[in-house]
N, C-alpha and C positions, 0 to 999 in steps of 0.2 A: 461780725456775728453768730451767723451759725459753728463756725470752728467753737467759738468759746459754748456755745450751747452742746456742743457733740460734744466737747472738753467736761461741762459741767453731767453731764451725762453721765459720761464713761464714769470719772468718777464717785459719782453717785451709786452706780450699776457696780463696782468697785467694793467700797464700804459696805452698799448693802449682804454680798456675801460672805466680809464678812464677818457682819455681824449673826447672819444666818448660821455662820461653823461657829461660832461664841454659843450661839441659842443652842447649837446643839453638843461642845464639848462642859459648859458652865454645869449641867448637873451631872456629872463624873465627882463633879469635886464635894458634891454630896454625899456622895457615895450610893447616887440612887435608889436612897431609902425614903420613900412616899410622902414620912413624918417628917424628914429633915425640908426634902425639898418643896412640899405644901407651905413650909412656916418662912422658909430666907426667899423663895420665888427666882429659882437661878435665870430662869430664860426670863423674864421679863423686862431683863436688865439690857439687855441687847434689844429689843424688839422698843422700848422706851427711843434707847438713844438714838436707835434709828431712825425712826420720828422726828426727832428734834433735831437731828443732823442733816440729814439725809429728805425729808419731808415726808406728808405722811400718807402716798401712794405709798414707795418705799417699808415706811414704816407696816403699814396695812396688812400687805405682800406678805413681807419678814413674819409678822404676826401671825398670821395665817395658817402660812407651809411651816414656821417649822416643828410644833407639836407633834406635826401630821408624818414628815421626816423621819421627827425623831422616832415616832413610832414605831413607824416601817421597819427602818435601822435597826433599833435597837429597844425594841419591843415594850420599849419606856415612854411614858403613861401609856396605859391601857386603852381602848380603840375608843370608849365613851369618854373619859377622861380627853382624852386625845382631839377630838372634833369641842370639847362644849372650852376646851383651851385654845383651840383655831379663833372660834369667834371674839374669844376672850381678848385673846394678845392682837388678834387683828384691831377689835375697838381700840386698846391702848396705843400702839404704835398709830393708827388712825389721828384718834381725837387730837391726842398727846404733840403731833406735827401741826394738825390742823390750825388749834389754836396758838400754838407757838408761833409757828411760822407768818398768821395773819393779826400774830400783835400789834400795836402800832408800834412800839419797841419791845425791842427782845433784848430782854435784863434776865436778872434771877428775878423779881418778882412775877413776872410774866411767866417765866417757866415754871412756878410753881403751882398758877392757877392752872397750867396747859396740864402740868402733871396732877393734881388735885382733881382736876375734872373728868381727865383718862379714865383715873382709879376708879372715880362714882360710875363713870357713864362703862368703865371695860365689866365690872360687876353686875351692873344691872344688865347688859350683854351674858355673862356667863350664867346671870340666874332665868334669865328671859331660854335661852338655852338648853338648858338643864330640866324646865319645867316641859319642852318640847320633848325633849327626850324619854321622858318621865316612862310611857307607854315602852318603851324598846329598852330600855334598863329594867324595868321589870320592878322598881324601887320608889315610892312616893319622894318628892319632893319637897318637904319640908321648910318649917320657916326657922328651926332650930338647925339644917346641916348649911344653910346659908348664911345667917350669921356664924356658924364653927368656920364653913370653909371661904368665905370672901371676907371676913372681919377679925375672930378671935385666933385663933392659927395662924395667918397671914401679918398677923401685928408686927415681930420680925424681920419681915422684905418689906414690907410698909414704910417702917423706919429705915432701912436698910436700902431705899429707893430714894424718901425725901433729902436721904445725907449725901449715898455716894451720886446719883446722876447730876447734881448742882455742880459739885466738888470735881468732875468729870470736864463739865458745859465750861464751869470759870477755868479748868485745867489749860481747858481746848481753847480758848478765849485767853488768855495770858500767854501759848506759843501762838496765838494768830493762823492753827486753823479754824478754827468758830470763832465770827465774831459777832457779838452782842451790838445791837443797832442802839445806842442811847443816843437821846437828845441833847444839843449845844445847849451849856446853860443859857444863852439868851432868848434862845429858843423856846425852852422849859418854861423859863420867866416871864416869857410875853405872852402867852398861853395860859400863863397861869394853872396849869394841867402837869399833872404825875405820869407816870410810865404805868405802862399797863403791864 
């Protein structure tokens, strides 16, 4: 029993390190141009996947560390943006992983529920941090800034996340690396319930 737990812990730790490395590398594909990066949100993908595959604790830690480490190593994103992103990505990885892994059945429907809830929660955390940092930044955080930063500019990235992440999870399920937990047909019909 302890050997299995230890193997799972090492497995999740190695995967988390890989997802952290992806968080550092993927923004280079947008050319480190902030306008393109804020539209495609390349750091969000590995954080969501880490939370879903490894668990909420790993997703939250990778999400918090990634922007700060990237800012330290490469100077992007800027300090105040990196701090707000750290809390935002922490919420993404934590909420998505927690809701998905606590679902009664882990399937595509519960995956979308976890993703959508995490997207809302992460943006709310980002807004709260930006409001708290208003005094430090010296610029007001208005409703228009929230709408443009969290929603309007991020629409391509949100669409990418809603298409790419479930596709990756389905592919990993088919290869056996990640397993969806589905009800047996008899179990679902006897309880009359649907997957969460």
